[in-house]
C-alpha positions in Angstrom: 22.2 -28.2 6.6 18.7 -27.4 8.0 19.3 -23.6 7.3 20.2 -24.4 3.7 17.1 -26.6 3.3 14.9 -23.9 4.7 16.5 -21.3 2.4 15.9 -23.5 -0.5 12.3 -24.2 0.4 11.6 -20.5 0.9 13.3 -19.4 -2.3 11.5 -22.1 -4.2 8.1 -20.8 -2.7 9.1 -17.3 -3.6 9.7 -18.4 -7.3 6.4 -20.3 -7.5 4.3 -17.6 -6.0 6.0 -14.8 -8.2 5.5 -16.9 -11.3 1.8 -17.2 -10.4 1.4 -13.6 -9.8 3.0 -12.6 -13.1 0.8 -15.2 -14.8 -2.4 -13.6 -13.2 -1.1 -10.2 -14.3 -0.8 -11.5 -17.9 -4.5 -12.3 -17.8 -5.5 -8.7 -17.4 -5.1 -7.8 -21.1 -7.3 -10.7 -22.0 -9.8 -9.6 -19.5 -9.8 -6.0 -20.8 -10.1 -7.3 -24.4 -13.0 -9.5 -23.6 -14.8 -6.7 -21.8 -14.1 -4.2 -24.7 -15.2 -6.6 -27.3 -18.4 -7.3 -25.5 -19.2 -3.5 -25.2 -18.4 -3.0 -28.9 -20.6 -6.0 -29.8 -23.4 -5.0 -27.6 -23.5 -1.2 -28.2 -22.1 -0.8 -31.7 -23.0 -3.9 -33.5 -26.2 -4.5 -31.4 -25.2 -8.2 -31.2 -23.9 -9.2 -27.8 -22.1 -12.3 -27.3 -23.4 -15.2 -25.3 -19.9 -15.9 -23.9 -18.5 -12.6 -23.1 -20.0 -12.1 -19.5 -19.0 -15.6 -18.4 -15.5 -15.3 -19.8 -14.9 -11.9 -18.1 -16.2 -13.2 -14.8 -14.0 -16.3 -14.9 -10.9 -14.3 -15.9 -11.5 -11.8 -13.1 -11.9 -14.6 -10.7 -8.6 -16.1 -11.9 -6.8 -12.7 -11.7 -8.1 -11.9 -8.2 -7.6 -15.4 -6.7 -4.3 -16.2 -8.2 -2.8 -12.7 -7.4 -3.7 -13.2 -3.7 -0.6 -15.0 -2.8 1.6 -12.6 -4.8 -0.1 -9.7 -2.9 0.9 -11.5 0.4 4.5 -11.9 -0.8 4.7 -8.2 -1.6 3.0 -7.3 1.6 0.1 -5.4 -0.5 -2.8 -6.7 1.5 -4.6 -4.2 3.7 -3.6 -4.3 7.3 -5.2 -2.9 10.4 -2.1 -1.6 12.0 -3.4 0.7 14.8 -1.7 -1.7 17.3 0.7 -3.4 14.9 2.9 -0.3 14.4 3.1 0.5 18.0 4.7 -2.7 19.2 8.3 -4.1 18.8 9.5 -6.1 15.8 9.4 -9.2 17.9 5.9 -8.7 18.9 4.9 -8.0 15.3 6.4 -11.4 14.4 4.4 -13.1 17.0 1.2 -11.3 15.5 2.4 -12.5 12.0 2.6 -16.1 13.4 -0.8 -16.2 14.9 -2.5 -14.6 11.9 -0.5 -16.9 9.6 -1.6 -20.1 11.4 -5.3 -18.7 11.3 -4.9 -18.1 7.6 -3.4 -21.4 6.9 -6.3 -23.2 8.6 -8.9 -21.1 6.7 -7.1 -21.9 3.4 -7.0 -25.6 4.3 -10.7 -25.6 4.9 -11.2 -23.7 1.6 -9.1 -26.2 -0.3 -11.1 -29.2 1.2 -14.6 -27.4 0.4 -13.3 -26.5 -3.1 -12.4 -30.0 -3.8 -15.8 -31.2 -2.8 -17.4 -28.6 -5.1 -15.1 -29.7 -8.0 -16.2 -33.3 -7.5 -20.0 -32.1 -7.5 -19.5 -30.0 -10.5 -18.1 -32.9 -12.4 -20.8 -35.4 -11.1 -23.7 -33.1 -11.8 -22.2 -31.2 -14.7 -22.7 -27.7 -13.1 -22.9 -24.9 -15.5 -23.4 -21.2 -15.5 -27.0 -20.1 -15.8 -26.3 -18.1 -18.9 -27.2 -18.8 -22.4 -23.7 -20.0 -23.1 -24.0 -22.5 -20.2 -20.2 -22.8 -19.6 -19.0 -25.6 -17.2 -18.1 -24.6 -13.8 -15.5 -27.3 -12.7 -12.5 -25.3 -13.9 -13.4 -22.5 -11.5 -13.1 -24.9 -8.5 -9.8 -26.1 -9.7 -8.6 -22.4 -9.9 -9.8 -21.9 -6.3 -7.8 -25.1 -5.1 -4.7 -23.7 -6.9 -5.0 -20.2 -5.7 -5.7 -21.4 -2.1 -2.8 -23.8 -2.3 -0.4 -20.9 -3.5 -1.6 -18.6 -0.6 -1.1 -21.4 1.9 2.5 -21.9 0.5 3.2 -18.3 1.0 1.8 -18.1 4.5 3.9 -21.3 5.3 7.0 -19.5 3.9 6.2 -16.5 5.9 5.8 -18.7 9.1 9.2 -20.4 8.5 11.0 -17.1 8.1 9.3 -15.5 11.3 10.0 -18.5 13.4 13.6 -18.6 12.2 14.0 -14.8 13.0 12.4 -15.2 16.5 14.7 -18.3 17.3 18.0 -17.3 15.6 17.7 -13.6 15.9 18.6 -12.9 12.4 16.7 -13.2 9.0 16.7 -16.5 7.1 17.2 -14.8 3.7 18.8 -11.6 2.7 15.6 -10.3 1.2 14.0 -10.4 4.5 16.5 -7.9 6.0 14.5 -5.0 4.5 11.3 -6.3 6.0 9.8 -3.4 7.9 8.8 -5.7 10.8 12.3 -6.5 11.5 12.9 -3.0 13.0 11.4 -2.1 16.4 10.6 1.4 15.3 11.2 3.6 12.2 14.9 4.4 11.9 16.2 7.7 13.1 18.1 9.9 10.7 21.7 10.3 12.1 22.4 13.2 9.7 19.6 15.3 11.0 19.8 14.3 14.5 16.0 13.9 14.5 14.1 10.8 15.6 11.5 9.5 13.2 9.7 7.1 15.7 6.0 6.9 15.9 4.7 8.8 18.8 
């Protein structure tokens, strides 16, 4: 029963983070369109818009922040693996647990700070310093949502790592292909050569 609940929780997290990542990717054409229109307006029509810069800035922030959790899900963030690749799969999982806990703490602090900034932005009507003077409150909402999604992904990773360490088997079938499950790179039985890191 507990295992089924954990599987359901992790799959739900995977779906939410994946949808957010795809949504962030769908914002890219809008970002490119805004930048292209601003360049055309400025250099061809000699009539720059007052909203192009701020809109592009906000869209870029949305894409970068909302894509962070999806990048974590796909293991696309940059790692310093000088030590990480030289230890066993079990030790890698312990490293993942430690960094996950630190990451979740940092994201919790970020959420609290962003909520405070959101309240300030509403109370004092914070706006950009451009001629357009766009309101800033939505930016802090996006930071809260993005940090929450990243926290959710790290919590999911934490659950699967603890389960693997305790039970000795992956919680989800999709985790079986995770490179940190193996102690070393697999050897090629057909060639008889060993592809381990030396």
